[in-house]
C-alpha atoms as one frame of an Amber mdcrd trajectory, in Angstrom:
protein
 -14.421   4.825 -26.207 -12.599   3.545 -23.000  -9.317   5.381 -22.835  -8.321
   4.758 -19.189  -8.669   1.348 -17.587  -7.874   1.120 -13.751  -7.362  -2.047
 -11.988  -8.068  -1.797  -8.185  -5.946  -3.321  -5.548  -3.352  -2.563  -3.004
   0.244  -2.293  -3.523   2.884  -4.524  -1.872   3.659  -8.183  -1.903   1.642
  -8.815   1.068  -1.414  -8.059  -0.909  -0.630  -9.469  -4.028  -2.641 -12.810
  -3.778  -5.413 -11.371  -1.931  -9.002 -11.196  -3.157  -9.171  -7.297  -3.042
  -6.411  -7.442  -5.669  -8.483  -8.958  -8.581  -8.318  -5.576 -10.513  -4.482
  -5.918 -10.268  -4.571  -9.414 -11.626  -6.769  -8.238 -14.524  -4.492  -5.341
 -15.196  -1.265  -7.298 -15.230  -3.178  -9.970 -17.613  -4.118  -7.285 -20.038
  -0.653  -5.777 -20.035   0.968  -9.275 -20.663  -1.603  -9.891 -23.605  -0.624
  -6.453 -25.059   3.242  -7.201 -24.423   3.333  -3.954 -22.578   5.055  -3.005
 -19.353   4.150  -0.897 -16.234   6.098   2.033 -14.845   5.528   4.090 -11.850
   4.253   7.677 -12.484   4.395   9.829  -9.338   2.068  12.553 -10.714  -0.640
   9.797 -11.230   0.047   7.942  -7.980  -0.015   4.794  -9.899   1.821   2.295
 -12.111   0.935   3.066 -15.660   1.049   1.249 -18.938   0.486   2.895 -22.322
  -1.471   0.656 -24.733  -1.741   1.284 -28.364  -5.268   0.215 -29.800  -6.519
   0.490 -33.268  -8.893   3.273 -32.057  -5.972   5.271 -30.448  -3.891   5.275
 -27.277  -5.229   4.203 -24.016  -3.912   3.877 -20.427  -3.938   1.041 -17.962
  -3.214   1.859 -14.328  -2.618   0.267 -10.858  -3.197   2.881  -8.292  -0.601
   2.937  -5.410  -3.112   4.727  -3.140  -4.509   1.519  -1.921  -8.009   0.724
  -2.985  -9.921   2.873  -0.527  -8.270   5.932  -2.049  -8.166   4.708  -5.732
 -10.075   7.849  -6.796  -6.976  10.036  -6.277  -4.983   8.109  -9.101  -8.042
   7.777 -11.256  -8.725  11.473 -11.201  -5.097  12.560 -11.667  -4.807  10.687
 -14.926  -8.210  11.548 -16.171  -7.534  15.303 -15.439  -4.115  15.196 -17.189
  -5.513  13.683 -20.266  -8.827  15.444 -20.018 -10.867  12.481 -19.932 -14.609
  12.241 -19.015 -15.941   9.568 -16.686 -17.485   7.707 -19.747 -13.792   7.299
 -20.990 -13.058   5.346 -17.819 -13.417   1.553 -16.972 -12.578   0.182 -13.499
 -12.016  -3.563 -12.891 -12.674  -4.588  -9.292 -13.534  -7.357  -6.805 -17.188
  -7.770  -6.077 -18.589  -9.771  -3.171 -22.140  -9.704  -4.538 -21.115 -12.065
  -7.347 -20.145 -15.652  -7.208 -16.596 -16.434  -7.643 -15.506 -16.510 -11.339
 -18.498 -14.616 -12.403 -17.827 -11.221 -14.342 -20.203  -8.475 -14.986 -19.936
  -5.240 -16.988 -21.910  -2.132 -15.750 -22.057   1.447 -16.988 -22.526   3.980
 -14.331 -24.016   3.263 -10.917 -23.514   3.411  -7.232 -20.569   1.880  -5.400
 -22.358  -1.122  -3.712 -20.296  -0.856  -0.491 -17.109  -0.942  -2.172 -14.815
   1.611  -0.828 -12.685   1.945  -3.951 -15.595   2.809  -6.022 -16.974   5.133
  -3.317 -13.590   6.990  -3.598 -13.601   7.211  -7.278 -17.217   8.533  -7.492
 -16.227  11.192  -4.894 -13.457  12.306  -7.266 -15.046  11.933 -10.808 -18.772
  11.089 -10.447 -20.499   7.748 -11.148 -20.669   7.623 -14.907 -17.654   5.413
 -15.428 -18.027   1.835 -16.662 -17.191  -1.152 -14.098 -15.869  -4.545 -14.786
 -16.875  -6.572 -11.672 -15.202  -9.681 -10.969 -17.089 -12.011  -8.444 -15.125
 -13.142  -5.390 -18.223 -14.502  -3.417 -19.036 -13.424   0.000 -17.773 -14.548
   3.501 -21.285 -15.123   4.765 -21.187 -12.402   7.613 -20.639  -8.645   7.746
 -17.956  -9.045  10.404 -15.804 -11.190   8.153 -15.811  -8.752   5.057 -12.503
  -7.005   5.788 -10.475 -10.090   6.555 -12.089 -11.929   3.583 -11.091  -9.523
   1.031  -7.598  -9.309   2.486  -7.183 -13.060   2.607  -5.472 -14.978  -0.315
  -7.904 -16.667  -2.759  -8.034 -20.294  -2.521  -6.508 -22.216  -5.488  -9.807
 -23.226  -7.009 -11.082 -19.500  -6.569  -8.061 -18.264  -8.371  -8.355 -20.607
 -11.181 -12.044 -19.435 -11.646 -11.137 -15.860 -11.638  -8.472 -16.183 -14.041
 -10.896 -17.802 -16.428 -13.077 -14.815 -15.976 -10.169 -12.497 -16.681  -9.309
 -14.494 -19.802 -12.972 -13.961 -21.245 -12.791 -10.301 -20.615  -9.483  -9.909
 -22.389 -11.037 -11.562 -25.430 -13.878  -9.098 -25.888 -11.705  -6.101 -24.415
 -11.662  -4.118 -27.791 -15.576  -4.711 -28.404 -16.260  -3.167 -24.798 -14.816
   0.021 -25.943 -16.787   0.473 -29.378 -19.805  -0.516 -31.377 -19.551  -4.230
 -30.364 -20.277  -3.386 -26.494 -23.572  -4.942 -26.303 -22.475  -8.302 -27.945
 -19.459  -8.408 -25.603 -21.507  -7.665 -22.614 -23.936 -10.605 -23.479 -20.878
 -12.954 -23.921 -19.540 -11.807 -20.546 -22.920 -12.061 -18.732 -23.484 -15.709
 -20.213 -22.234 -18.101 -17.448 -19.896 -20.874 -18.691
C-alpha cells in the first residue's frame, strides 16, 4: 500500500510553471481532488498534506529541498512514520517520455534524474515512480535550461490531462487493482 506520495519540484514562484515542477503540479491536483490542504512541516523539510483513504491515512509531500535534494524530505517523513521504500511513490518529470505520456514503475534506477538519484541515495531504489513525460530538448547541453523553462501552453494542457488520468486510478495504484490501473495509464489516449 502506498502511504507516502512525493511530488518533486522546486519551491518558489520563479519555478512554479517550469517543467521540473510537474511533481508539484500533480501533488496540488491530488490535494484539490481530495479537498485537502498543505502546510509546511520543518522536521520533514516539506509541505505536507494528510490524506484520509479507505485503506488508512497517507501523506502527500512537496519537498522544500529543491529537486536535487528531494531524498532528504522523503527520508525524513519515511523514517518518522516507519515507512519502507515499497510504501512510497514519487511523481516526477521524465524527459525520456513524450509530453503528456504517463508511466508507472516499481523500483529501478534514476535514469539521470537528480531528484531520483538523491532519493535512492537516502532510501534505496525500491519505491514506485509516477513518470510524467515532458519531452526532450534534443541536446544534452539544453537539458538544464529546458527543465527550468516554463512549459508551453499546449504542453501544460497535455500534462494536466495525464495528471487527471492518474488521479482517476490513484486508489487502485495502491491496492489489488494496480495492474489494471497501470494498464490504463500505459494505454496512450
